[in-house]
N, C-alpha and C positions, 0 to 999 in steps of 0.2 A: 617562075615568072606565068601573069596570068591571071582570071579569075578567079575568087574563092567565093561561094555561094556560104550565105550567112541566114537568118531565122530573121525580119526585119524588126518582127514588133520583138523580141527578146534580148535583153544586156542590158548594160548599163545604161541608165537613162541620165546620158551628157546636155541633151536640149532640152530640157524640161522646167532652166530655172535660167535666171541673170541674161546675161547680154544675150546668150545664143539664143534662150523664149524668146526675147526683146527683136533680135532680126530673122525669127522665123515666122511672128508675126506680121510685121513691115513686111510693103508693096515688095521691096526690092529682092530678087535672088537672087544676084550678086551679092549683096551685102548677108547671107541668108547664108548662102554655102561659106563664105569664105568666115563666118563666127562659127558655125560647125564642122569645116577643114582645124580651127586653133582649137578649139575643142577636142578634140580629138586626138590632134596635137602635143596640147598639153595632159591629156589622158597616158601617152604612152611617154611622155618624158617623167609623169610624175612616178610612174613604174621603172623609172631608169632602166629603157629601154630604147632609147631614142636614141641612135648615132649621130653625129656632129653637125652631118649632111643632111636628115631628115626634112621632104617634103611632102607636104597631107596634103589634097586638096580633096575639095567635096562637091557632085552632084545632085540637088536633093529631087531635081524632075527623075531621077533614075534608080535614089539609095547608091549610088555609088561613090565608095574612098578610096582616092587612089596613091599610095604608099611609095616612094623613092627614095636613095642613099644607096647607105654603102653600108652591112650591117658585118659583127665582125664575124656570127658564124651563124650554119644555116639555124641551131636553138634559136637565136638572138632574130635571124628574119622570121622566124615563124609565130614568135610571142608578136610580135609587131603586129602581123597580120591579124590576128586572135583579138589583142587591145582594139585593134580597129574596125576589124568587124565584127564583134558581143560587142556590140551597142546598137541603144534602142533607133529604129531609124536606120540604121546600113542595112542593104541587101545581098550589094556584092562587094570583096575589097577589089580591087585593081591592082598587082603586085608589079611594083615596077626599082625591086631593092637587087641589090646586088650583092655576093656574100661574098669576102677579105676568103677565109678559108673555108673551103669546102665540104659538107660532110654527110656523109647518107640527109634525106628527107622524112623527120615523121609522119607516121597517116596521120588523119582526124577524124574524129569522131560527135557527133552530133548526138548532143543525152538527150533523152527517152524518159516523158515519165515515168519515174518509179526506178529509174539507172541509180548505180553506187558506185563508187570508182572502184571496188572490188568485185562486181558484176562486171565493170569496164575489162579491171585487167586476166580476169578467168576470161572474157570471149578473142582478147587480141594475144594473152602472154601463154593459156592454158591455168595458170595458177592468181584466183584475188589475192593472193595473200604478194603477190606482186603492184597493188594497188600503189604503194608509196614511190613509186616510179614514174608512173603519169603527174602524182599530184605534183612532187618536184617542176618534172617536167613544164608546169603549166603557173609555176609559180613567178610572178607574184599578182596574178590576175585571180591563182586560190589563195585565201587567207588559212582553210578549213579542209581536210575531204569530206565534212559533210556538205559543205558549203556549194553546193551545186546545181544547178536549174532545168529545166527542158528548154531545148533550141540555143544551149549555148555548144560554144564550137570549143573541143579539147586534144590540146596533142597529143599524140600518139607513138614517144620516142622508140625509135629501135629498140631491139632484148642488148644489151651488155655482156 
């Protein structure tokens, strides 16, 4: 639990259209924060990561998302944090998620220009051919091993 930092200008653009954009343009910061939180929560739900008790709030002045609830396992907890943090406009995620079945935590890696999953696997595991471990650990946020972008934060699971 605690704060996880992300690159504010990198990630999914959830606030660029529809009600979230209209709320952001309004003079009511509370409404804008509520719409942004709803957009992030809907994004997590769409990825089928959300526990039944997931609560998401957003503080636009600080660019901080707070996520709370009870995840089934450590991997799901970490994926929820990444889904919330890899959103354009989010600088930090305040992790208030509990885990039903604790297990070892993964490391995190911020993608730099020129990074590939193979290069990241070589750095963390000493073997570029272990990139599928990283790809699988970041599904459903990643749809293809070649579709990563600078500023994106990835889970690097412990070697099994």
